[in-house]
C-alpha positions, 0 to 999 in steps of 0.5 A: 513690622506691616503697620510700620510699613503701611504708616510709611506708605499712608504718608508716601500717599498722603504726600502725593494727594496734597501735591507736597511732592516738592517738600520731599528732599527737605522732610522725610516721609515718615514726618509728613504726617508731623508736618500736617499736624504741626501747620494744623496746630500752629496754624498754618492752614493754607498748605493744608486747606487749600489742596483739601478744598480742591478734593472731590467727596466720595462715600468711601473717601477717608477725612485726610487722603492717606491717613488712617481715620483714627490718626486724622481724628486726632490731627483735627481733635488738636485744632482750636476752636476758633479755626473750626467755622473755616474747616467746616467749609473743606467738606460735608464730612468735616462739617459733620464730624466737627458736630459729631459726638465722636469728635467732642467725644474725644476732645473731652477724653483727651482735656483739649478744651483750648483756651477761652476769653468769654464776653458778654456786653450791653445792648446784645440781647444776651449773646456770648461770644468767645475768642480764640487767643490760638487763631485770634478769632471771636465767634458767638456761642450759641444762645442760652435756653434761658426762660427770659430771653427778652430781659436783659440778664445783669449782676451774674457771676461767671466761673470756669472749672473743669473745663467748663465755663459756668453762668450763675445767678444775677437778675433779669431786668427789661431792656427798655425801662420805659415799658411799666409793670417789669419788675426785675427777677432774681434767679438761682439758675445755673447754665453750663457751657460745654467747649467740647459739645459748644452747647449750653445746659442747665445744671443745678441751681443755687440753694438761693437766688442772688445777684451782685455776689462774690464768686470763685473757684477754689480746689475745683469747686465753686464758692458764692457767697452774700449779694442780694435778691428780691426778699432781702432788704440788704445783703445776704449772709448765706453761702453755698458751695458747688461740686461740678463732679456730683452737680450738687450745692450744699450749704456754708456756714453764713458770713459774719455779716451781710454782704451786698454787692460784693466780688470773689477771690481765690488766693491762696487756697482760700475763698476771699470776699471783698464788698463794694463799699461806695467811698473808701479808696481801699479795704483794710480787712478782708472776710475769708472762708477756709475750706480746710476747716469751714470756717470764716475768718476776718483778716487785716489786709489791704486791697485797692478799690475801684469804682467799677467792680465788676473789673475784678481782681485776676489772679495771674500764672505763678499766684501774682495778683492783678487790678485796676484802680480808676480812680483818677485814671485806670492803674493797673497794679499788682500784688506781691504773692508773699506779702500785701504789698501793692505796686502800680505797673502802668495806665491802661492807655486812652484810645484814639478814634479815627475821626477825632484828634485827642486821646480819650479815656475808656470806661465801663471795660471788661477786664480779664486775665488768661495766663501771664497776661491781662485783656482790657475789652470794649467799653465805651468813650464820650467823644466831645464835638469839636465846634465848642458847643459842649455836646457829646457822643457816646461811643461803644468800642469793640477794641481789645488791648492785651499786656503782660503787667509783670513786664516792665514797662508795659508793652500793650497791643491790639488784637482783633476786635471783638465779633458783633454784636459785642461792643460797648459796655462790658456785663461779664467776662471770663477766661479759661484755661485748657487743662489735662483731666 
């Protein structure tokens, strides 16, 4: 009973500290804490931050005046990562808290990673950026501790597993192609980004260095297969699986045939390997690995073909599959859960530049799904000169467009554009949805 009375007293003190007396008639004192928590979570930060910024910092000042620090920590830990940059300006103690092990461990224990979109663009010097859909804000990630910071990273794969983002393999090549004697290096390195601590670290490397390979997460493990490296003349047959709980890679049975420049897809609890066969409009067979009996199968199946295989195939909530077919325009297609029939849902719309009268088709964009929405990221357009000289300029875009491909007609909306240095061709992108562990 004493604790309950103290909570009511703390809530009343909080009400006075924030100058919220005018809310007293509409909100009971016992609900002030819930009001504060709701405001922070839903992004209504003005009513909370402005009074806080006027408070003087003292050694004994609590995190939030009138609240016990454990309750204040819970409030702040539930705030989405896109707001952290703003909240760090409230006070030195808040800034210290957001960078502390106490804060990151609390979020990790509760599984509150938040929802993330990760994007890397060409020409960004390997600088990844992230998007928070709750806050509608982009922010750069810390630099990756790679031993090849001056070389461009290509042909890698991304995977999100157990609230961690993995950057796997790929090739490091010269950014300036006119510089001689710089050969490409294929790597087996794996970097892990921790969304709670907001830092990168090395984890166990693959057993085989590879780039342009298939990669998918199935039942909490990361499967990779095929690809190529500098020691193989063609595609690789080697496959392996990573267990994030033990931080170990294990060999899998080899593929039935070499697969080079391929992508992976998790579907029905299996690992699908789809190959980039230039010149074919669609694939009628799939190479599939079944983890239950560790065997590869060749399955009669139909998959649309895209010239830009990095666009990949995305799995939405409920098992629906979505992809972009970019022959004769960029068409959104989805596949039924219970059969192999594909349906054209609509087109990725062109963009209109402020200083150009005609809509322009976008290429080299990224394509990623989060929940039941797809995000079309960045890309480039050819802007033709209106003088009739036949000249054109390549314009790099930071535009981001979103729609729900399962809701017809497609209703596209633009969200906040990517932050610097992200614009132009998308080299890699991935999404991570918060999940309780």
